[in-house]
C-alpha positions in Angstrom: 0.0 0.0 0.0 1.6 3.3 -1.1 -1.1 5.8 -0.1 -4.0 5.6 2.3 -7.2 7.6 1.8 -10.3 6.5 3.8 -13.6 8.2 3.5 -15.5 9.0 6.7 -19.2 9.9 6.5 -18.9 11.5 10.0 -19.3 8.4 12.1 -15.5 8.1 12.9 -14.4 11.7 13.3 -14.6 13.3 16.7 -16.4 16.3 15.2 -18.9 14.1 13.3 -17.8 15.9 10.1 -17.5 13.9 6.8 -14.1 13.9 5.2 -11.1 11.7 4.5 -8.3 10.2 6.6 -5.1 10.5 4.6 -1.4 10.0 4.8 0.6 13.2 4.9 2.0 12.8 1.4 2.6 15.6 -1.1 0.9 13.5 -3.8 -2.3 13.9 -1.8 -1.9 17.1 0.2 -0.8 19.2 -2.8 -4.3 19.3 -4.2 -6.4 19.9 -1.1 -6.6 22.5 1.6 -4.1 20.7 3.8 -4.2 23.6 6.4 -7.7 22.4 7.4 -6.5 18.8 8.1 -6.0 17.7 11.6 -3.4 15.2 13.0 -4.8 12.0 14.2 -3.5 11.0 17.7 -1.3 7.8 17.7 -1.6 7.4 14.0 0.4 8.4 10.9 -2.7 10.0 9.4 -4.5 13.3 9.1 -8.2 13.9 9.0 -9.3 16.4 6.4 -12.9 17.5 6.9 -14.9 18.3 3.8 -12.3 16.7 1.5 -13.6 14.5 -1.3 -11.0 12.3 -3.0 -11.0 9.5 -5.5 -8.4 6.7 -5.7 -7.0 5.5 -8.9 -4.1 3.6 -10.5 -1.9 4.8 -13.4 -0.5 1.8 -15.2 2.7 2.1 -17.2 5.2 -0.4 -18.7 7.1 -2.0 -15.9 10.0 -2.9 -18.2 13.5 -2.3 -17.0 13.7 0.8 -19.3 11.2 2.6 -17.0 13.2 2.0 -13.8 13.6 5.4 -12.0 10.7 7.1 -13.9 8.7 9.8 -12.1 5.2 10.8 -12.8 4.4 14.5 -12.5 0.8 15.7 -11.8 -0.1 19.3 -12.5 -3.3 21.2 -11.7 -2.9 24.9 -12.3 -0.3 26.1 -9.9 -0.4 22.9 -7.8 1.8 20.0 -8.6 3.1 16.7 -7.1 5.6 14.0 -8.2 5.1 10.2 -7.7 8.0 7.8 -8.4 7.3 4.6 -10.3 8.6 2.6 -7.4 10.4 -0.7 -7.3 9.0 -3.8 -8.9 8.8 -6.9 -6.8 8.7 -9.3 -9.7 10.9 -9.8 -12.7 11.2 -6.5 -14.7 11.9 -8.6 -17.8 8.2 -9.7 -17.7 7.4 -6.6 -19.6 3.9 -7.6 -20.7 2.9 -6.6 -17.1 2.3 -3.1 -15.8 3.8 -1.0 -13.0 1.0 0.6 -11.0 1.4 4.1 -9.7 -1.3 5.2 -7.3 -3.1 8.6 -7.3 -5.5 10.1 -4.8 -7.1 13.2 -6.2 -10.0 15.7 -5.8 -11.8 17.3 -8.7 -9.1 19.5 -10.5 -9.5 23.2 -9.8 -8.2 24.0 -13.3 -10.7 21.5 -14.9 -8.0 19.0 -15.9 -4.9 17.3 -14.5 -1.9 17.1 -16.8 0.4 14.1 -16.2 3.9 14.0 -17.6 6.9 11.6 -17.0 10.6 12.0 -16.6 13.3 9.2 -16.7 16.0 8.4 -14.2 18.0 11.3 -15.5 15.0 13.7 -15.0 14.6 14.1 -18.8 11.2 14.2 -20.4 10.2 10.6 -21.3 7.3 8.3 -22.1 6.9 5.0 -20.2 5.8 3.0 -23.3 2.1 3.5 -22.4 0.0 5.0 -19.7 -3.6 4.3 -18.7 -5.8 5.3 -15.8 -8.2 3.1 -13.8 -10.4 4.8 -11.2 -11.7 3.2 -8.0 -15.4 3.4 -7.3 -16.6 7.0 -6.8 -16.8 8.2 -3.2 -20.1 8.9 -1.5 -19.2 12.6 -1.2 -19.5 15.0 -4.0 -16.5 16.9 -5.4 -14.2 14.0 -6.2 -12.5 13.2 -9.5 -15.4 12.5 -11.9 -13.9 10.4 -14.6 -10.8 9.8 -16.6 -11.6 12.7 -19.0 -10.3 15.0 -16.2 -6.8 13.6 -16.6 -4.6 14.3 -19.6 -1.5 12.3 -20.3 1.0 14.6 -22.1 3.7 12.9 -24.3 7.1 14.7 -24.5 7.9 16.7 -27.6 9.8 14.5 -30.2 13.5 15.2 -30.2 16.8 13.4 -31.0 15.7 10.5 -28.8 13.3 9.5 -31.5 16.2 9.0 -34.0 17.1 5.7 -32.3 14.0 3.5 -32.5 15.7 0.7 -30.5 17.2 2.9 -27.8 17.9 0.1 -25.4 19.5 -2.3 -27.9 22.2 -3.7 -25.7 21.1 -7.2 -26.7 24.2 -8.8 -25.3 22.8 -8.1 -21.9 19.3 -9.3 -22.6 16.0 -8.1 -24.2 14.5 -5.0 -22.8 11.3 -3.4 -24.0 10.2 -6.3 -26.2 7.1 -8.3 -25.5 6.1 -11.6 -27.0 2.8 -13.5 -26.8 3.0 -17.3 -27.6 5.9 -16.7 -30.1 8.9 -16.8 -27.8 11.9 -14.5 -28.2 15.6 -15.1 -28.2 18.9 -13.4 -29.1 21.4 -14.9 -31.6 24.7 -13.5 -32.9 25.3 -13.4 -36.6 28.5 -12.0 -38.1 29.3 -10.0 -35.0 25.8 -8.5 -34.8 22.9 -9.4 -32.4 19.6 -10.4 -33.9 16.2 -10.8 -32.2 14.3 -13.9 -33.4 11.1 -15.7 -32.4 11.4 -19.3 -31.2 8.0 -20.4 -32.7 6.6 -19.8 -36.1 2.9 -20.5 -36.6 0.4 -18.7 -38.8 -2.5 -18.8 -36.3 -1.0 -17.1 -33.2 1.9 -15.3 -31.7 3.3 -11.9 -32.1 6.2 -9.7 -30.9 6.1 -6.0 -30.2 8.2 -3.2 -28.7 6.8 -1.4 -25.7 
């Protein structure tokens, strides 16, 4: 669990006010009136009366090439950064997604802009990015739907001149996905070649994420 945000209809708070119990994390507090939040005794939480938040997950490629990526959320003058985080399973299983949590109210500017940077803090794109929202809270004023979030791709530059940017095939295959076709590296005349291990007309494909 990266972030905690628990809705209270007023039955748990000492003041009987509805709101949310949250962790004191910039990814949450940057977008709400954190000055109104109250510390909860004997807990690493704050209670924010009147706050209305919605949880969600941003899924990006969990390939080795996205290690060290950061996600930047912007709403007008307010912003927050969330790291991709470590992957507890094999990063070479690149058909799976890394999940980055968000906890957001309705954007004051009308829309959140989400961008990414790589481990060197340069503009980057994590192969793909998609948003899945949890069930809407009982309160009103939370994030309505995914149309209020805009994923902004970086401007094309010299990075795009090398299609296979991580082509250190002697050290493995990074960024490639295969489904039922298998994938392997062979060396021919001093050069490395990616090949499939199965060839059937009815199934199997390979793609670069």
